[in-house]
C-alpha positions in Angstrom: 44.1 30.4 -26.4 46.2 27.7 -23.9 42.6 27.0 -22.8 41.5 25.9 -26.1 44.5 22.8 -26.1 43.4 21.2 -23.1 41.9 17.9 -23.8 38.4 17.8 -22.3 38.1 14.9 -19.6 37.0 11.8 -21.2 34.8 10.2 -18.6 35.4 6.5 -20.7 39.3 7.2 -20.4 39.3 7.5 -16.5 36.6 4.4 -15.6 39.8 2.7 -17.6 42.8 4.9 -16.0 40.9 3.9 -12.9 41.1 0.0 -13.2 44.7 -0.1 -12.9 44.8 2.3 -10.2 43.3 0.0 -7.2 45.2 -1.2 -4.1 47.4 -3.9 -4.5 45.9 -5.5 -1.0 41.8 -4.5 -2.4 39.5 -8.0 -2.7 39.4 -7.7 -6.0 43.1 -7.4 -6.4 43.2 -10.4 -4.3 40.7 -12.2 -6.1 42.6 -12.3 -9.4 45.4 -13.6 -7.6 43.1 -16.5 -6.4 41.9 -17.0 -9.9 45.2 -17.1 -11.5 46.2 -20.1 -9.4 42.8 -21.7 -9.8 43.6 -21.4 -13.3 47.3 -22.8 -12.6 45.5 -25.8 -11.5 42.6 -25.8 -14.1 45.6 -26.3 -16.4 48.1 -28.6 -14.3 45.0 -31.2 -14.0 43.8 -31.3 -17.6 47.5 -32.2 -18.7 48.0 -34.2 -16.2 44.4 -35.8 -17.4 46.0 -35.8 -21.4 49.0 -37.3 -20.6 46.7 -40.2 -19.3 44.9 -40.7 -22.5 41.8 -38.2 -21.8 40.4 -35.7 -23.8 39.7 -32.0 -23.4 36.1 -31.6 -23.2 35.8 -28.0 -24.3 35.4 -28.2 -27.9 37.1 -24.3 -27.9 40.4 -25.1 -26.2 40.9 -28.2 -27.3 43.5 -26.6 -30.0 45.5 -25.3 -27.1 45.4 -28.0 -24.5 48.3 -30.1 -26.1 50.7 -26.7 -25.0 50.5 -26.4 -21.2 52.1 -23.3 -21.7 49.7 -22.2 -24.7 46.9 -23.0 -22.7 48.0 -21.1 -19.7 49.2 -17.8 -21.4 45.0 -18.3 -23.1 43.6 -19.1 -19.8 45.1 -16.2 -18.1 44.7 -13.6 -20.9 40.9 -14.4 -20.4 41.4 -13.9 -16.8 42.7 -10.7 -17.2 39.5 -9.5 -19.5 37.6 -10.9 -17.0 39.4 -9.0 -14.2 39.2 -5.8 -16.2 35.4 -6.0 -16.6 35.2 -7.1 -13.1 37.2 -3.5 -12.1 34.8 -1.5 -14.0 31.5 -3.1 -12.9 32.4 -3.0 -9.5 33.4 1.1 -10.5 29.8 1.3 -11.6 27.8 -0.9 -9.0 29.1 -1.8 -5.4 30.4 -5.0 -5.0 29.2 -6.4 -8.6 33.2 -7.0 -9.8 33.5 -9.1 -6.3 30.7 -11.1 -7.1 31.8 -11.7 -10.7 35.0 -12.9 -9.7 33.3 -14.9 -7.2 31.7 -17.0 -9.8 33.9 -16.9 -11.7 36.4 -18.8 -9.1 33.8 -21.0 -8.0 33.1 -22.0 -11.7 36.9 -23.1 -12.0 37.4 -24.5 -8.7 34.7 -26.9 -10.0 36.6 -27.3 -13.5 39.2 -28.3 -11.2 37.7 -30.9 -9.1 36.0 -32.4 -11.4 39.6 -32.8 -13.2 40.6 -34.5 -9.5 38.3 -36.8 -10.1 39.1 -37.9 -13.1 42.3 -37.8 -13.0 42.1 -40.6 -10.0 39.9 -42.8 -11.9 42.6 -42.9 -14.6 44.5 -44.0 -11.4 42.5 -46.1 -10.1 39.9 -48.0 -12.0 38.0 -49.5 -9.0 36.8 -46.0 -7.5 
């Protein structure tokens, strides 16, 4: 009788719980921290450009770019979703999550470099 009350193992639930069971010093968690920092730099440089009369190039973020707090909050929520997806992929295929995080970090680094160059052209128009 007691056996009938025990819920059978749900594979999806175990995979989801395992995502949050990662070591804090694992490469995937460290890449999450790097991605949060790079997103912070993206929002900071975007806000600096907007304060000098620039425009947000991403039409999806245009509505949120006026408020740095909302802009950062939305980016960090997206980063958390990306991390969960990468963690799930890492469980299924070794190194796939790190590749996902690496590509996203590289993409945001390109955005930050672009923002810095644009900001420098605002400061020094002769460049």
